[in-house]
C-alpha positions in Angstrom: -4.9 11.0 27.4 -7.5 12.5 24.9 -7.6 10.4 22.0 -7.1 6.8 23.7 -7.9 3.8 21.5 -8.1 1.7 25.1 -4.9 -0.1 24.5 -2.7 2.0 26.7 1.1 0.7 25.2 -0.2 1.7 21.6 -1.2 4.8 22.8 2.0 5.7 24.1 4.1 4.3 21.2 1.8 6.5 18.8 2.9 9.9 21.4 6.5 8.9 21.1 6.2 8.7 16.8 3.9 11.8 17.0 6.7 13.9 19.0 9.5 12.9 16.9 7.8 13.8 13.8 8.8 17.8 14.7 12.5 16.3 14.5 14.8 14.7 16.9 14.7 14.3 20.4 16.7 13.5 23.6 15.2 10.9 25.7 14.8 13.9 28.2 13.0 16.1 25.0 10.8 13.0 24.9 9.7 13.0 27.9 8.7 16.5 27.7 6.6 16.2 24.4 4.7 13.2 25.4 4.4 13.6 28.9 5.7 9.9 29.8 7.4 9.0 32.5 11.4 8.7 31.5 11.6 4.7 31.9 8.1 4.3 29.9 9.4 6.9 26.8 13.0 5.0 27.3 11.1 1.5 27.1 9.2 2.6 24.4 11.5 4.3 22.2 14.1 1.6 22.5 10.9 -1.3 21.6 10.0 0.7 18.7 13.7 1.3 17.5 13.6 -2.7 17.6 11.2 -2.7 14.9 13.2 -0.1 12.9 10.2 2.7 13.6 12.7 4.7 15.7 16.5 5.3 14.9 19.4 7.3 16.2 21.4 10.2 14.7 24.9 10.8 14.7 24.4 12.8 18.2 22.3 9.8 19.8 19.1 11.4 19.7 16.0 9.6 18.8 14.6 9.9 15.2 12.1 8.5 13.0 12.8 5.1 11.5 13.1 3.8 8.0 10.6 0.9 8.6 8.2 4.2 8.6 9.2 5.1 5.2 8.9 1.6 3.6 5.4 1.6 5.0 4.2 5.0 3.4 6.1 3.7 0.2 4.1 1.2 0.1 0.8 2.3 0.9 1.7 5.0 -1.8 1.7 2.3 -4.5 -1.4 0.3 -3.2 -3.1 4.2 -4.1 -1.1 4.1 -7.1 -2.0 1.0 -8.3 -5.4 1.3 -7.6 -5.6 4.1 -9.6 -3.7 3.0 -12.3 -6.0 0.4 -14.3 -8.8 2.7 -15.3 -6.2 5.6 -16.5 -4.0 3.1 -18.6 -6.6 1.9 -20.1 -8.3 5.1 -21.3 -4.5 6.0 -22.5 -4.6 2.8 -24.2 -7.7 3.8 -26.1 -7.2 6.9 -27.2 -3.6 6.4 -28.4 -4.4 2.7 -29.8 -0.9 1.7 -28.2 0.1 -0.3 -25.1 0.4 1.7 -21.8 2.4 0.7 -18.8 3.3 2.5 -15.6 6.7 1.4 -14.4 8.3 2.0 -10.8 12.4 2.1 -9.8 13.8 -0.6 -7.8 17.6 0.0 -7.1 19.0 0.1 -10.8 16.1 -1.5 -12.8 12.3 -0.4 -13.7 9.4 -2.2 -13.5 6.6 -2.6 -15.0 4.2 -2.9 -11.9 0.5 -1.9 -14.5 -0.2 -2.5 -17.9 -3.1 -1.5 -20.4 -2.6 -4.0 -23.9 -3.5 -3.3 -27.1 -5.9 -6.2 -28.0 -3.9 -7.2 -30.9 -0.2 -7.0 -31.8 1.3 -8.7 -28.7 4.9 -8.6 -29.8 5.1 -5.4 -28.2 3.5 -5.4 -24.9 5.2 -5.2 -21.4 4.2 -8.1 -19.2 3.5 -6.8 -15.7 6.2 -7.9 -13.3 8.9 -7.1 -16.0 11.9 -6.0 -15.1 14.1 -3.6 -17.5 17.2 -1.6 -17.8 17.6 1.8 -16.3 19.9 2.9 -19.2 17.5 2.8 -21.9 13.8 3.9 -23.1 11.6 6.6 -22.5 10.2 5.7 -18.9 14.0 5.2 -17.9 15.0 9.0 -18.7 11.6 9.8 -17.2 12.6 8.2 -13.5 16.1 9.2 -13.6 15.9 13.4 -15.4 15.2 14.6 -11.8 17.5 12.2 -9.3 20.0 14.1 -7.4 23.0 15.0 -9.0 25.4 12.0 -7.9 22.7 9.3 -8.5 22.0 10.9 -12.1 25.9 10.9 -12.9 26.0 7.5 -12.0 23.0 6.5 -13.8 24.4 7.5 -17.0 27.3 6.0 -16.9 26.8 3.3 -19.6 23.3 4.7 -20.5 21.8 5.0 -24.4 20.7 8.6 -23.5 22.7 12.0 -22.3 22.7 14.2 -19.7 21.7 17.0 -22.4 18.8 14.7 -23.1 18.0 14.6 -20.0 18.0 18.4 -19.8 15.4 18.6 -22.6 13.1 15.7 -20.7 13.0 18.3 -17.5 12.2 21.3 -19.7 9.7 19.5 -21.8 8.1 17.5 -19.1 7.8 14.0 -21.4 10.8 11.5 -22.8 10.3 9.6 -26.3 12.8 7.2 -27.2 13.1 5.2 -31.0 14.8 2.1 -30.7 16.6 2.6 -27.9 15.8 -0.4 -25.5 14.5 -2.9 -28.4 15.3 -2.6 -32.0 11.9 -1.5 -33.6 10.1 -0.2 -30.7 9.3 3.3 -29.9 7.8 4.7 -26.7 6.7 8.1 -24.8 6.8 8.6 -21.2 5.8 11.0 -18.8 6.1 11.5 -14.7 4.2 10.6 -12.3 4.6 12.8 -9.0 3.5 12.3 -5.2 2.0 14.5 -3.0 6.0 16.0 -2.3 6.3 16.6 -5.9 9.1 13.8 -6.3 9.0 11.7 -9.4 7.7 8.4 -8.2 6.5 6.3 -11.3 6.5 6.9 -15.1 3.5 6.6 -17.7 4.5 5.1 -20.9 3.2 4.3 -24.4 4.8 1.8 -26.7 4.5 0.4 -30.1 6.3 -0.6 -33.1 8.1 2.8 -34.5 6.1 1.9 -38.1 2.8 3.2 -35.9 4.4 5.4 -33.4 6.5 7.2 -36.3 10.2 8.5 -35.4 8.4 11.4 -33.7 6.4 9.6 -31.0 6.1 12.4 -29.0 4.3 14.9 -31.6 1.7 12.0 -32.0 1.4 11.4 -28.0 3.1 13.2 -25.7 -0.5 15.5 -24.6 -2.2 12.1 -24.2 0.4 10.7 -21.8 1.1 13.7 -19.7 -2.5 13.7 -19.2 -2.7 10.5 -17.8 0.7 10.9 -15.5 -1.2 14.4 -14.3 -4.6 12.4 -13.3 -2.3 9.6 -11.4 -0.4 12.4 -9.9 -3.5 14.0 -8.7 -4.9 10.9 -7.3 -2.1 10.6 -5.0 -2.6 14.3 -3.9 -6.2 13.8 -2.8 -5.2 10.6 -1.0 -1.6 11.9 0.3 
């Protein structure tokens, strides 16, 4: 084996995973791709299946398992959070408003990072807060690029419409005025991962008296720039 780590069983398991990177494989296909003995390939594939790093498709072929996607998402989140602090602080300083980063989790969205205004704490969203996906500009962003079926489900009971989300996709940013909370306005833009999928939403929020009834006019460009910086950081490390 060319790139041996000195831990034989791990090297062989890595061979199995690398072989599955190009698509589903039967046991015979795994043996051919890895050069491992048939019993060894079978034993490793079944052990990896136990740990959800390998799974089976409808034809019983081996495929990469769901645990790998979970680990990749966690790695992406770590990179996102590592970059988020200075970007949100800069966004807060440029706009004079609280800045947040949201990720979707099931039917909710979670504030995973924030830079608060030094005064006016009443409009802050603490890190760890769980908010609805039915209202708010960041909910619009996290919903707008979903697959049609999930989009249709998500719009049921929402404070925004399919037409509004079509406008969000066209503009590349969203705004809300008193949608989630009376008296509060916000502007959000999408953060995209290496595959161009929307993985988070960057927002600024504050009272309507400061953001006005057209918050996008004031802050859309700054929010878009912050989202682009985070997207670029994810692409570089992806």
